[in-house]
TORTI-144635 format. One record per residue (C-alpha): residue number from 1; residue in three letters; x, y, z. Coordinates in Angstrom, 3 decimals, padded with zeros to 6 digits. Example, Ala and Ser with C-alpha at 12.3 -4.5 7.8 and 13.67 -1.06 7.14 Angstrom:
<nodes>
NODE,i,aa,px,py,pz
NODE,1,ala,012.300,-004.500,007.800;
NODE,2,ser,013.670,-001.060,007.140;
</nodes>
This chain:
<nodes>
NODE,i,aa,px,py,pz
NODE,1,unk,026.110,-007.130,-012.711;
NODE,2,unk,024.425,-007.759,-009.426;
NODE,3,unk,024.491,-004.032,-009.038;
NODE,4,unk,022.549,-003.576,-012.158;
NODE,5,unk,019.881,-006.489,-011.125;
NODE,6,unk,019.680,-004.771,-007.832;
NODE,7,unk,018.445,-001.452,-009.547;
NODE,8,unk,016.132,-003.403,-011.923;
NODE,9,unk,014.527,-005.194,-009.030;
NODE,10,unk,012.789,-002.072,-008.555;
NODE,11,unk,013.002,-000.386,-011.802;
NODE,12,unk,011.590,-003.278,-013.873;
NODE,13,unk,008.366,-003.519,-011.869;
NODE,14,unk,007.769,000.256,-012.124;
NODE,15,unk,008.302,000.313,-015.836;
NODE,16,unk,005.200,-002.179,-016.116;
NODE,17,unk,003.483,-000.127,-013.490;
NODE,18,unk,003.987,003.159,-015.788;
NODE,19,unk,002.704,001.088,-018.790;
NODE,20,unk,-000.308,000.425,-017.134;
NODE,21,unk,-001.277,004.084,-017.356;
NODE,22,unk,-001.001,004.292,-021.121;
NODE,23,unk,-004.306,003.035,-022.457;
NODE,24,unk,-002.880,001.015,-025.571;
NODE,25,unk,-000.069,-000.480,-023.542;
NODE,26,unk,-002.052,-001.532,-020.530;
NODE,27,unk,-003.506,-004.880,-021.798;
NODE,28,unk,000.155,-006.208,-022.851;
NODE,29,unk,001.732,-004.748,-019.415;
NODE,30,unk,-000.973,-006.775,-017.680;
NODE,31,unk,-000.428,-009.845,-019.591;
NODE,32,unk,003.170,-009.954,-019.200;
NODE,33,unk,003.463,-008.502,-015.769;
NODE,34,unk,004.771,-012.066,-014.428;
NODE,35,unk,008.215,-011.036,-015.917;
NODE,36,unk,008.302,-008.208,-013.456;
NODE,37,unk,009.984,-009.981,-010.414;
NODE,38,unk,012.494,-011.552,-012.866;
NODE,39,unk,015.280,-009.278,-012.135;
NODE,40,unk,014.596,-009.724,-008.211;
NODE,41,unk,014.835,-013.403,-008.621;
NODE,42,unk,018.103,-013.179,-010.351;
NODE,43,unk,019.440,-010.636,-007.892;
NODE,44,unk,018.610,-012.707,-004.963;
NODE,45,unk,020.245,-016.052,-006.403;
NODE,46,unk,023.369,-013.917,-007.175;
NODE,47,unk,023.300,-012.383,-003.740;
NODE,48,unk,023.346,-015.580,-001.871;
NODE,49,unk,027.087,-015.782,-001.807;
NODE,50,unk,029.753,-013.121,-001.423;
NODE,51,unk,029.580,-009.943,000.612;
NODE,52,unk,026.722,-007.498,000.844;
NODE,53,unk,026.390,-005.268,-002.163;
NODE,54,unk,025.249,-001.669,-002.176;
NODE,55,unk,024.062,001.063,-004.779;
NODE,56,unk,022.449,004.251,-004.853;
NODE,57,unk,019.671,004.642,-007.617;
NODE,58,unk,016.149,006.025,-008.065;
NODE,59,unk,016.762,008.251,-005.117;
NODE,60,unk,017.238,005.265,-002.925;
NODE,61,unk,020.199,003.320,-001.239;
NODE,62,unk,019.685,-000.197,-002.174;
NODE,63,unk,021.510,-002.985,-000.440;
NODE,64,unk,021.535,-006.658,-000.522;
NODE,65,unk,022.802,-009.183,001.893;
NODE,66,unk,022.487,-013.182,002.325;
NODE,67,unk,019.174,-013.034,004.438;
NODE,68,unk,017.674,-010.389,002.147;
NODE,69,unk,018.885,-012.114,-001.007;
NODE,70,unk,017.269,-015.659,000.131;
NODE,71,unk,013.780,-014.075,001.027;
NODE,72,unk,014.019,-011.782,-002.159;
NODE,73,unk,014.520,-014.875,-004.442;
NODE,74,unk,011.774,-016.867,-002.994;
NODE,75,unk,009.347,-014.140,-002.953;
NODE,76,unk,010.052,-013.200,-006.513;
NODE,77,unk,009.567,-016.709,-007.615;
NODE,78,unk,006.303,-016.902,-005.820;
NODE,79,unk,005.208,-013.655,-007.552;
NODE,80,unk,006.099,-015.070,-010.931;
NODE,81,unk,004.447,-018.166,-010.570;
NODE,82,unk,000.996,-016.808,-009.318;
NODE,83,unk,001.241,-013.793,-011.502;
NODE,84,unk,001.641,-015.974,-014.597;
NODE,85,unk,-001.395,-017.901,-013.960;
NODE,86,unk,-003.431,-015.102,-012.752;
NODE,87,unk,-003.968,-012.639,-015.469;
NODE,88,unk,-007.151,-013.470,-017.680;
NODE,89,unk,-009.860,-011.033,-016.947;
NODE,90,unk,-008.699,-008.842,-014.024;
NODE,91,unk,-009.251,-004.956,-014.398;
NODE,92,unk,-006.746,-002.336,-014.342;
NODE,93,unk,-007.627,-001.213,-010.828;
NODE,94,unk,-006.498,-004.705,-009.500;
NODE,95,unk,-003.563,-004.668,-011.845;
NODE,96,unk,-001.995,-001.451,-010.287;
NODE,97,unk,-002.615,-002.593,-006.764;
NODE,98,unk,-001.015,-005.921,-007.727;
NODE,99,unk,002.009,-004.382,-009.242;
NODE,100,unk,002.198,-001.797,-006.159;
NODE,101,unk,002.166,-004.609,-003.655;
NODE,102,unk,004.640,-006.594,-005.619;
NODE,103,unk,007.038,-003.644,-005.909;
NODE,104,unk,006.796,-003.082,-002.134;
NODE,105,unk,006.913,-006.845,-001.442;
NODE,106,unk,010.427,-007.164,-003.406;
NODE,107,unk,011.590,-003.867,-002.427;
NODE,108,unk,011.816,-004.257,001.318;
NODE,109,unk,014.511,-006.860,001.073;
NODE,110,unk,016.846,-004.565,-000.921;
NODE,111,unk,015.985,-001.163,000.823;
NODE,112,unk,019.181,000.228,002.428;
NODE,113,unk,017.959,003.262,004.101;
NODE,114,unk,015.130,004.507,006.418;
NODE,115,unk,013.430,006.512,003.857;
NODE,116,unk,013.366,003.720,001.065;
NODE,117,unk,012.471,001.084,003.691;
NODE,118,unk,009.616,002.960,004.876;
NODE,119,unk,008.164,003.868,001.464;
NODE,120,unk,008.455,000.386,000.223;
NODE,121,unk,007.174,-001.232,003.499;
NODE,122,unk,003.992,000.987,003.010;
NODE,123,unk,003.626,-000.355,-000.569;
NODE,124,unk,003.652,-003.738,000.847;
NODE,125,unk,000.653,-002.904,002.921;
NODE,126,unk,-001.474,-000.191,001.653;
NODE,127,unk,-002.180,-001.210,-002.054;
NODE,128,unk,-002.860,-004.781,-001.059;
NODE,129,unk,-006.435,-003.135,000.329;
NODE,130,unk,-007.511,-003.060,-003.331;
NODE,131,unk,-006.690,-006.661,-003.953;
NODE,132,unk,-009.740,-007.963,-001.968;
NODE,133,unk,-011.665,-004.966,-000.255;
NODE,134,unk,-013.184,-003.257,-003.423;
NODE,135,unk,-016.412,-005.226,-002.957;
NODE,136,unk,-019.980,-005.167,-002.255;
NODE,137,unk,-019.474,-008.040,000.154;
NODE,138,unk,-019.984,-006.796,003.590;
NODE,139,unk,-017.405,-009.482,004.759;
NODE,140,unk,-014.766,-008.209,002.520;
NODE,141,unk,-015.347,-004.574,003.345;
NODE,142,unk,-015.148,-005.309,007.079;
NODE,143,unk,-012.023,-007.153,006.551;
NODE,144,unk,-010.662,-004.288,004.294;
NODE,145,unk,-011.473,-001.892,006.957;
NODE,146,unk,-009.723,-003.782,009.867;
NODE,147,unk,-006.648,-004.531,007.455;
NODE,148,unk,-006.291,-000.709,006.823;
NODE,149,unk,-006.606,000.226,010.183;
NODE,150,unk,-003.723,-001.900,011.210;
NODE,151,unk,-001.666,-001.258,008.393;
NODE,152,unk,-002.030,002.625,008.976;
NODE,153,unk,-001.444,002.062,012.875;
NODE,154,unk,001.702,000.154,011.928;
NODE,155,unk,003.099,002.729,009.615;
NODE,156,unk,002.694,005.324,012.384;
NODE,157,unk,004.422,003.261,014.821;
NODE,158,unk,007.269,002.644,012.417;
NODE,159,unk,007.554,006.277,011.655;
NODE,160,unk,007.959,006.925,015.357;
NODE,161,unk,010.535,004.406,015.537;
NODE,162,unk,012.421,005.529,012.504;
NODE,163,unk,012.605,009.068,013.644;
NODE,164,unk,014.213,008.082,016.709;
NODE,165,unk,016.690,005.783,014.874;
NODE,166,unk,017.640,008.979,012.573;
NODE,167,unk,017.795,011.308,015.611;
NODE,168,unk,020.389,008.794,017.232;
NODE,169,unk,022.550,008.692,014.152;
NODE,170,unk,023.410,012.133,012.853;
NODE,171,unk,026.023,010.551,010.355;
NODE,172,unk,023.282,009.482,008.064;
NODE,173,unk,020.017,007.361,007.538;
NODE,174,unk,021.417,004.416,006.196;
NODE,175,unk,020.161,001.104,007.819;
NODE,176,unk,023.801,000.013,008.668;
NODE,177,unk,024.472,003.706,010.111;
NODE,178,unk,021.518,003.907,012.242;
NODE,179,unk,022.047,000.351,013.572;
NODE,180,unk,025.589,000.790,014.381;
NODE,181,unk,024.516,003.989,016.362;
NODE,182,unk,021.481,002.270,018.369;
NODE,183,unk,023.436,000.614,021.368;
NODE,184,unk,024.551,004.181,022.366;
NODE,185,unk,021.373,005.756,021.744;
NODE,186,unk,019.447,007.345,024.701;
NODE,187,unk,016.251,006.019,022.812;
NODE,188,unk,017.271,002.410,022.438;
NODE,189,unk,014.500,001.102,024.537;
NODE,190,unk,011.861,003.062,022.873;
NODE,191,unk,013.097,002.112,019.502;
NODE,192,unk,012.982,-001.563,020.239;
NODE,193,unk,009.604,-001.426,021.678;
NODE,194,unk,008.325,000.575,018.483;
NODE,195,unk,010.218,-001.779,016.134;
NODE,196,unk,008.642,-004.939,017.516;
NODE,197,unk,005.184,-003.386,017.669;
NODE,198,unk,005.197,-001.934,014.068;
NODE,199,unk,006.609,-004.992,012.443;
NODE,200,unk,004.566,-007.158,015.031;
NODE,201,unk,001.379,-005.976,013.471;
NODE,202,unk,002.556,-006.980,010.171;
NODE,203,unk,003.412,-010.507,011.429;
NODE,204,unk,000.187,-011.079,013.242;
NODE,205,unk,001.915,-011.109,016.793;
NODE,206,unk,-000.578,-011.055,019.751;
NODE,207,unk,-002.250,-008.904,020.386;
NODE,208,unk,-002.108,-007.590,016.825;
NODE,209,unk,-003.296,-010.892,015.056;
NODE,210,unk,-007.003,-010.149,014.528;
NODE,211,unk,-006.725,-008.878,011.180;
NODE,212,unk,-004.946,-011.688,009.615;
NODE,213,unk,-007.732,-014.322,009.805;
NODE,214,unk,-010.170,-011.819,008.653;
NODE,215,unk,-007.881,-010.740,005.729;
NODE,216,unk,-007.121,-014.188,004.474;
NODE,217,unk,-010.515,-015.297,004.450;
NODE,218,unk,-011.643,-012.598,002.696;
NODE,219,unk,-009.038,-012.394,000.136;
NODE,220,unk,-009.280,-014.808,-003.222;
NODE,221,unk,-006.810,-017.718,-003.236;
NODE,222,unk,-004.184,-016.049,-005.343;
NODE,223,unk,-004.124,-012.848,-003.264;
NODE,224,unk,-003.932,-015.078,000.098;
NODE,225,unk,-001.151,-017.133,-001.354;
NODE,226,unk,001.056,-013.938,-002.098;
NODE,227,unk,000.133,-012.031,000.896;
NODE,228,unk,000.502,-015.003,003.443;
NODE,229,unk,003.793,-016.124,001.672;
NODE,230,unk,005.448,-012.888,000.600;
NODE,231,unk,003.712,-010.061,002.126;
NODE,232,unk,003.860,-011.037,005.740;
NODE,233,unk,007.529,-011.546,005.353;
NODE,234,unk,008.030,-007.793,005.291;
NODE,235,unk,007.497,-007.872,009.118;
NODE,236,unk,010.200,-010.470,009.145;
NODE,237,unk,012.845,-008.677,007.400;
NODE,238,unk,011.965,-005.618,009.417;
NODE,239,unk,013.112,-007.522,012.679;
NODE,240,unk,016.088,-008.845,011.113;
NODE,241,unk,017.203,-005.251,009.595;
NODE,242,unk,016.310,-003.283,012.850;
NODE,243,unk,017.244,-005.740,015.728;
NODE,244,unk,020.655,-005.262,017.218;
NODE,245,unk,022.154,-008.758,017.178;
NODE,246,unk,025.758,-007.789,017.734;
NODE,247,unk,025.460,-006.899,021.345;
NODE,248,unk,023.489,-009.031,023.765;
NODE,249,unk,020.226,-007.362,025.173;
NODE,250,unk,018.942,-009.845,027.719;
NODE,251,unk,015.958,-008.156,028.732;
NODE,252,unk,014.777,-006.915,025.295;
NODE,253,unk,015.579,-010.386,023.770;
NODE,254,unk,013.719,-012.375,026.417;
NODE,255,unk,010.570,-010.185,026.274;
NODE,256,unk,010.580,-010.783,022.388;
NODE,257,unk,010.963,-014.503,022.917;
NODE,258,unk,008.077,-014.582,025.460;
NODE,259,unk,005.912,-012.736,023.230;
NODE,260,unk,006.887,-015.063,020.217;
NODE,261,unk,005.945,-018.092,022.269;
NODE,262,unk,002.803,-016.691,023.466;
NODE,263,unk,001.884,-015.927,019.730;
NODE,264,unk,003.009,-019.484,018.772;
NODE,265,unk,000.816,-021.327,021.102;
NODE,266,unk,-002.434,-018.672,020.780;
NODE,267,unk,-002.236,-019.282,017.140;
NODE,268,unk,-002.261,-023.228,017.645;
NODE,269,unk,-005.018,-023.186,020.249;
NODE,270,unk,-007.358,-020.748,018.482;
NODE,271,unk,-006.546,-022.344,015.096;
NODE,272,unk,-007.942,-025.654,016.439;
NODE,273,unk,-011.213,-024.040,017.121;
NODE,274,unk,-011.784,-022.945,013.335;
NODE,275,unk,-013.740,-024.771,010.890;
NODE,276,unk,-012.989,-022.767,007.950;
NODE,277,unk,-009.717,-023.961,006.233;
NODE,278,unk,-008.414,-020.402,005.434;
NODE,279,unk,-008.808,-019.531,009.083;
NODE,280,unk,-006.702,-022.468,009.971;
NODE,281,unk,-003.904,-021.386,007.814;
NODE,282,unk,-004.155,-017.959,008.807;
NODE,283,unk,-003.824,-018.855,012.655;
NODE,284,unk,-001.128,-021.316,011.515;
NODE,285,unk,000.876,-018.312,010.001;
NODE,286,unk,000.184,-016.555,013.380;
NODE,287,unk,002.002,-019.290,015.142;
NODE,288,unk,004.717,-019.757,012.757;
NODE,289,unk,005.393,-015.922,013.026;
NODE,290,unk,005.546,-016.459,016.688;
NODE,291,unk,008.096,-019.186,016.356;
NODE,292,unk,010.232,-016.805,014.360;
NODE,293,unk,010.012,-013.860,016.863;
NODE,294,unk,010.913,-016.351,019.678;
NODE,295,unk,014.065,-017.365,017.782;
NODE,296,unk,014.839,-013.696,017.141;
NODE,297,unk,014.303,-012.873,020.761;
NODE,298,unk,016.723,-015.567,022.119;
NODE,299,unk,019.154,-014.598,019.220;
NODE,300,unk,018.882,-011.037,020.595;
NODE,301,unk,019.219,-011.901,024.115;
NODE,302,unk,022.249,-014.104,023.452;
NODE,303,unk,023.946,-011.603,020.643;
NODE,304,unk,023.970,-014.360,018.183;
NODE,305,unk,024.508,-012.562,014.584;
NODE,306,unk,023.802,-015.946,012.947;
NODE,307,unk,020.185,-015.799,014.287;
NODE,308,unk,019.338,-013.173,011.263;
NODE,309,unk,020.493,-015.782,008.448;
NODE,310,unk,018.917,-019.041,010.318;
NODE,311,unk,015.419,-017.215,010.782;
NODE,312,unk,015.590,-016.003,007.154;
NODE,313,unk,016.040,-019.532,005.895;
NODE,314,unk,013.089,-020.556,008.395;
NODE,315,unk,011.074,-017.734,006.988;
NODE,316,unk,011.784,-018.390,003.157;
NODE,317,unk,010.664,-022.009,003.764;
NODE,318,unk,007.252,-020.812,005.356;
NODE,319,unk,006.944,-018.537,002.403;
NODE,320,unk,006.511,-021.219,-000.044;
NODE,321,unk,004.804,-023.844,001.752;
NODE,322,unk,002.099,-021.455,003.124;
NODE,323,unk,001.670,-020.234,-000.453;
NODE,324,unk,001.199,-023.577,-001.755;
NODE,325,unk,-001.233,-024.509,001.030;
NODE,326,unk,-003.580,-021.836,000.153;
NODE,327,unk,-003.419,-022.668,-003.592;
NODE,328,unk,-004.177,-026.326,-002.536;
NODE,329,unk,-007.505,-025.151,-001.199;
NODE,330,unk,-008.608,-024.275,-004.719;
NODE,331,unk,-006.719,-026.874,-006.604;
NODE,332,unk,-008.087,-029.699,-004.302;
NODE,333,unk,-011.799,-028.173,-003.716;
NODE,334,unk,-013.298,-030.287,-006.376;
NODE,335,unk,-010.963,-033.371,-007.211;
NODE,336,unk,-009.032,-034.896,-004.465;
NODE,337,unk,-006.986,-037.900,-005.720;
NODE,338,unk,-005.042,-040.034,-003.070;
NODE,339,unk,-001.498,-038.622,-004.529;
NODE,340,unk,-002.706,-035.125,-004.207;
NODE,341,unk,-003.992,-035.483,-000.654;
NODE,342,unk,-000.519,-037.239,000.304;
NODE,343,unk,001.388,-034.420,-001.277;
NODE,344,unk,-000.925,-031.842,000.690;
NODE,345,unk,-000.515,-033.740,004.235;
NODE,346,unk,003.531,-033.836,003.534;
NODE,347,unk,003.374,-029.995,002.615;
NODE,348,unk,000.961,-029.282,005.833;
NODE,349,unk,003.236,-031.500,008.212;
NODE,350,unk,006.451,-029.949,006.939;
NODE,351,unk,005.453,-026.950,008.762;
NODE,352,unk,005.906,-029.076,012.187;
NODE,353,unk,009.313,-030.152,010.960;
NODE,354,unk,008.396,-033.595,009.260;
NODE,355,unk,011.539,-035.069,008.142;
NODE,356,unk,012.812,-035.105,004.437;
NODE,357,unk,010.923,-031.850,003.678;
NODE,358,unk,012.139,-028.286,003.960;
NODE,359,unk,010.365,-027.840,007.032;
NODE,360,unk,013.150,-030.449,008.634;
NODE,361,unk,015.847,-028.063,007.459;
NODE,362,unk,013.900,-024.984,008.855;
NODE,363,unk,013.644,-026.593,012.132;
NODE,364,unk,017.380,-027.508,011.873;
NODE,365,unk,017.972,-023.886,011.270;
NODE,366,unk,016.218,-022.838,014.329;
NODE,367,unk,018.096,-025.403,016.439;
NODE,368,unk,020.786,-022.744,017.374;
NODE,369,unk,018.127,-020.766,019.333;
NODE,370,unk,016.022,-023.586,020.783;
NODE,371,unk,018.977,-025.954,021.831;
NODE,372,unk,018.746,-025.823,025.549;
NODE,373,unk,016.361,-025.348,028.614;
NODE,374,unk,012.942,-024.067,028.644;
NODE,375,unk,013.226,-022.788,024.976;
NODE,376,unk,013.889,-026.215,023.733;
NODE,377,unk,010.685,-027.579,025.681;
NODE,378,unk,008.648,-024.995,024.232;
NODE,379,unk,009.911,-025.141,020.735;
NODE,380,unk,009.295,-028.939,021.024;
NODE,381,unk,005.763,-028.505,022.175;
NODE,382,unk,005.222,-025.902,019.521;
NODE,383,unk,006.162,-028.421,016.926;
NODE,384,unk,003.612,-030.883,018.330;
NODE,385,unk,000.953,-028.018,018.303;
NODE,386,unk,001.941,-027.360,014.655;
NODE,387,unk,001.561,-031.068,013.727;
NODE,388,unk,-001.963,-031.070,015.504;
NODE,389,unk,-003.121,-027.809,013.698;
NODE,390,unk,-002.048,-028.925,010.207;
NODE,391,unk,-003.767,-032.389,010.712;
NODE,392,unk,-006.886,-030.390,011.589;
NODE,393,unk,-006.095,-028.315,008.399;
NODE,394,unk,-006.201,-031.473,006.334;
NODE,395,unk,-009.530,-032.569,007.659;
NODE,396,unk,-011.005,-029.096,006.581;
NODE,397,unk,-009.362,-029.426,003.150;
NODE,398,unk,-010.985,-032.904,002.605;
NODE,399,unk,-014.376,-031.302,003.298;
NODE,400,unk,-013.149,-028.062,001.290;
NODE,401,unk,-015.801,-025.954,-000.369;
NODE,402,unk,-016.564,-025.198,-004.051;
NODE,403,unk,-016.047,-021.428,-003.464;
NODE,404,unk,-012.156,-022.122,-003.081;
NODE,405,unk,-012.226,-023.547,-006.708;
NODE,406,unk,-014.094,-020.664,-008.187;
NODE,407,unk,-011.383,-018.248,-006.655;
NODE,408,unk,-008.641,-020.019,-008.046;
NODE,409,unk,-007.550,-019.755,-011.806;
NODE,410,unk,-007.305,-022.680,-013.525;
NODE,411,unk,-004.069,-022.335,-014.639;
NODE,412,unk,-002.779,-021.851,-011.011;
NODE,413,unk,-004.729,-025.139,-009.896;
NODE,414,unk,-002.898,-027.100,-012.658;
NODE,415,unk,000.595,-025.984,-011.435;
NODE,416,unk,-000.227,-026.513,-007.960;
NODE,417,unk,001.758,-030.024,-007.749;
NODE,418,unk,004.771,-028.337,-009.024;
NODE,419,unk,004.448,-025.457,-006.487;
NODE,420,unk,003.966,-028.027,-003.656;
NODE,421,unk,006.902,-030.108,-004.694;
NODE,422,unk,009.127,-026.957,-004.970;
NODE,423,unk,008.110,-025.947,-001.420;
NODE,424,unk,008.885,-029.359,-000.001;
NODE,425,unk,012.420,-029.718,-001.802;
NODE,426,unk,013.763,-026.467,-002.910;
NODE,427,unk,015.042,-025.479,000.270;
NODE,428,unk,017.150,-028.511,000.248;
NODE,429,unk,019.173,-026.513,-002.464;
NODE,430,unk,019.873,-023.527,-000.323;
NODE,431,unk,020.459,-024.997,003.121;
NODE,432,unk,023.949,-024.439,004.407;
NODE,433,unk,024.619,-028.366,005.372;
NODE,434,unk,021.361,-030.379,004.308;
NODE,435,unk,023.279,-033.722,005.392;
NODE,436,unk,022.735,-032.618,009.077;
NODE,437,unk,019.114,-033.326,008.515;
NODE,438,unk,019.631,-036.710,007.246;
NODE,439,unk,021.456,-038.165,010.392;
NODE,440,unk,019.460,-040.637,012.518;
NODE,441,unk,019.388,-038.368,015.272;
NODE,442,unk,017.867,-035.478,013.132;
NODE,443,unk,015.366,-037.726,011.528;
NODE,444,unk,013.983,-039.039,015.016;
NODE,445,unk,014.092,-035.447,016.553;
NODE,446,unk,011.664,-034.459,013.451;
NODE,447,unk,009.542,-037.536,013.475;
NODE,448,unk,008.221,-037.922,017.057;
NODE,449,unk,006.717,-034.527,017.616;
NODE,450,unk,004.925,-034.827,014.351;
NODE,451,unk,003.500,-038.254,015.111;
NODE,452,unk,002.293,-037.186,018.686;
NODE,453,unk,000.650,-034.002,017.153;
NODE,454,unk,-001.125,-036.062,014.528;
NODE,455,unk,-002.112,-038.627,017.172;
NODE,456,unk,-003.327,-036.025,019.448;
NODE,457,unk,-005.630,-034.110,016.572;
NODE,458,unk,-008.386,-036.507,016.752;
NODE,459,unk,-008.545,-036.330,020.719;
NODE,460,unk,-008.940,-032.671,020.312;
NODE,461,unk,-011.779,-033.083,017.857;
NODE,462,unk,-013.640,-035.149,020.250;
NODE,463,unk,-013.690,-032.444,022.764;
NODE,464,unk,-016.104,-030.356,020.838;
NODE,465,unk,-014.519,-026.961,021.636;
NODE,466,unk,-016.735,-024.148,020.622;
NODE,467,unk,-015.236,-021.997,017.654;
NODE,468,unk,-013.717,-018.651,018.520;
NODE,469,unk,-015.048,-016.113,016.308;
NODE,470,unk,-012.683,-015.260,013.228;
NODE,471,unk,-010.443,-012.353,014.236;
NODE,472,unk,-010.802,-013.356,018.006;
NODE,473,unk,-009.789,-009.931,019.591;
NODE,474,unk,-011.086,-007.934,016.695;
NODE,475,unk,-014.788,-009.017,017.559;
NODE,476,unk,-014.226,-007.818,021.152;
NODE,477,unk,-012.806,-004.513,020.112;
NODE,478,unk,-015.753,-003.813,017.631;
NODE,479,unk,-018.346,-004.708,020.531;
NODE,480,unk,-016.664,-002.240,022.667;
NODE,481,unk,-016.323,000.435,019.992;
NODE,482,unk,-020.346,-000.480,019.165;
NODE,483,unk,-020.975,000.570,022.654;
NODE,484,unk,-019.103,003.791,022.495;
NODE,485,unk,-020.861,004.631,019.367;
NODE,486,unk,-024.288,004.177,021.286;
NODE,487,unk,-022.992,006.644,023.895;
NODE,488,unk,-022.560,009.487,021.214;
NODE,489,unk,-025.813,011.051,021.402;
NODE,490,unk,-025.736,011.325,025.335;
NODE,491,unk,-022.373,012.826,024.838;
NODE,492,unk,-023.780,015.363,022.251;
NODE,493,unk,-026.717,016.230,024.652;
NODE,494,unk,-024.212,016.971,027.207;
NODE,495,unk,-022.146,019.028,025.053;
NODE,496,unk,-025.175,021.183,024.437;
NODE,497,unk,-026.096,021.600,028.038;
NODE,498,unk,-022.503,022.736,028.889;
NODE,499,unk,-022.391,025.482,026.033;
NODE,500,unk,-025.414,026.862,027.417;
NODE,501,unk,-023.875,027.356,030.830;
NODE,502,unk,-023.161,031.255,031.763;
NODE,503,unk,-019.767,032.286,031.960;
NODE,504,unk,-020.073,032.485,035.770;
NODE,505,unk,-020.974,028.824,035.637;
NODE,506,unk,-017.641,027.996,033.844;
NODE,507,unk,-015.673,030.007,036.116;
NODE,508,unk,-017.192,028.201,039.169;
NODE,509,unk,-016.360,024.728,037.478;
NODE,510,unk,-012.611,025.984,036.928;
NODE,511,unk,-012.465,027.024,040.648;
NODE,512,unk,-013.711,023.869,041.962;
NODE,513,unk,-011.111,021.713,039.672;
NODE,514,unk,-008.563,023.972,041.034;
NODE,515,unk,-009.437,023.448,044.654;
NODE,516,unk,-009.620,019.752,044.055;
NODE,517,unk,-006.266,019.639,042.568;
NODE,518,unk,-004.729,021.819,045.512;
NODE,519,unk,-006.308,019.376,048.051;
NODE,520,unk,-005.129,016.273,045.988;
NODE,521,unk,-001.590,018.008,046.091;
NODE,522,unk,-001.694,018.349,049.831;
NODE,523,unk,-002.538,014.714,050.160;
NODE,524,unk,-000.014,013.334,048.249;
NODE,525,unk,002.712,015.522,050.041;
</nodes>
C-alpha cells in the first residue's frame, strides 16, 4: 500500500497539473488542487514507522525513510490547508507555478536517486518565481531577479556536486549507493563543500542569505507561508541526504557547525534592526536554518546518525510554526483580539523553545548535539536571541499594516487559529518521548532563556540601532555591480582602441608580456 502512495505522491499532483492544460478541465482542476498533496500526507504518516521503502516508477527511484516521511507529512498538510483556502480568483499561470512548486516541494522528500532529486529540487526553486515575480511592482521584480539568480547558482553548484558523487560511485546513481561510496571518494572534500554551498543557498546560510528577506517581503502571505514553511526545507532534506553521518568527519563537521552558529546569530542581530514584520520573520528563518546546520555539523563531526532524525523533527516543527506566523500577519492585521495575540505570542516564542509547545520538543530533539561545551553555550545564547527576535516580531505584529490583510484570503485568515494550534501541539503526536519535555528540569531549561530574551527585547529597542537594508549583503553586491556597469563605456572605448592597433603593436605587446613572465619566473626561482 505504501508503495502505491509513494508513487501517487508525484503522480497525483502531476495529474492535476496535466488537467490545467485542458481548457474545459482547468477551472475544476484549480478548484480541487488542494487534494493533490493527499497521497503525500498518507505516505508520510505510514512511513513514520517501519524500515525505508523504495520503488521505481515514472522513471525515478522513490525512497521514503523516517526523516523524509516526517517532513513529507508536515509539508503535505501545509500545502493542503493553504491550497484549500487560496483558490478563488487565481489565473492559470499562477496555478501552474503553484502546482509545479508543490510537486517539487513534496517530491524532494521521496527522491531516491541523483537524477530525480535534482529535477524535483529544481521544481521547488524555479517555478516559485512565478508565484510573486510576475508583477509591475519594481520591488517584486527586483526580488524575483535576485531569487532567480540564487536559485540558478544553487542548481549549478549542486550539479557539480552530483557529478562528482556519480563519478565516485560507478555502481549506480541511487542516493544510498553514492553516499556509501563517498567516504572513499577522492572528491569527498569537494563534494562536501559543494553540497553545503548548494543547499546553503536554499536555506539562507551566510553569505547566501540576502535573497530570503527580499523574497518573503515581496511574496503574498499564502506564498510566503508555503515557501518559508515547506519550500526552504528542500535545503534541509538535502543536507540530511548528502552528508555522511555514518563516519566522523571532525574538520568538515566543525566547519559546518561554525557556519551554522554564525548564521544563527547573524539572523538574530540583523532581524532585530528590521521594522517590517515580514523581514523579521525572514531573518528568523535564517537564524533557525543556522541552528539546524550547526546541529548537523556537530552530528557530522561526531558521526551521529541520529542527528538526521533529530533535525528532521526540528525542521518539521519550524515548517508549521513559520507558516502559521506568516498567516498571522494577515489574519491579525485588522482585528487583534487579546486571545489571538496570546496565541501568536506562544507561537512566536515556541521557536525559542517555550515550554509546553512544539518548540520545546524541537529543542529537546537537538539536545544530543548541543549538550556539552561551547556548543551548549552557543545554543543557549541562540535561544535567548530567538526569544528577543520573536518578541520584536510581536511588537511589529501589533502595529501591522492593512496590506497584509489584503494579501490574505479570508478563508485562510479564518482557519489561522486552527493552523496556529496545530503548529503548537501537533508535534507532540510525533515526538519519540514527549514525556521528557514535561520534567521539571526540561521545563526550567526551556523557560529561563525565553524569559531572558523577552526581558532584553525592550532594552534593545531603546538603543535605536539603525535598520540594516532589507537583503543586507545583496544591497552591497548591487552597488558594486552598478559601479562595474558604469565602467562599461570605458571598457568599450578601450576595446575599440585596441582593435585599431596594427599587428606589429599586438606582437610587441605579446613580446613584452613574455619577457615579464620570464623575469617573474627567474625571480620566483
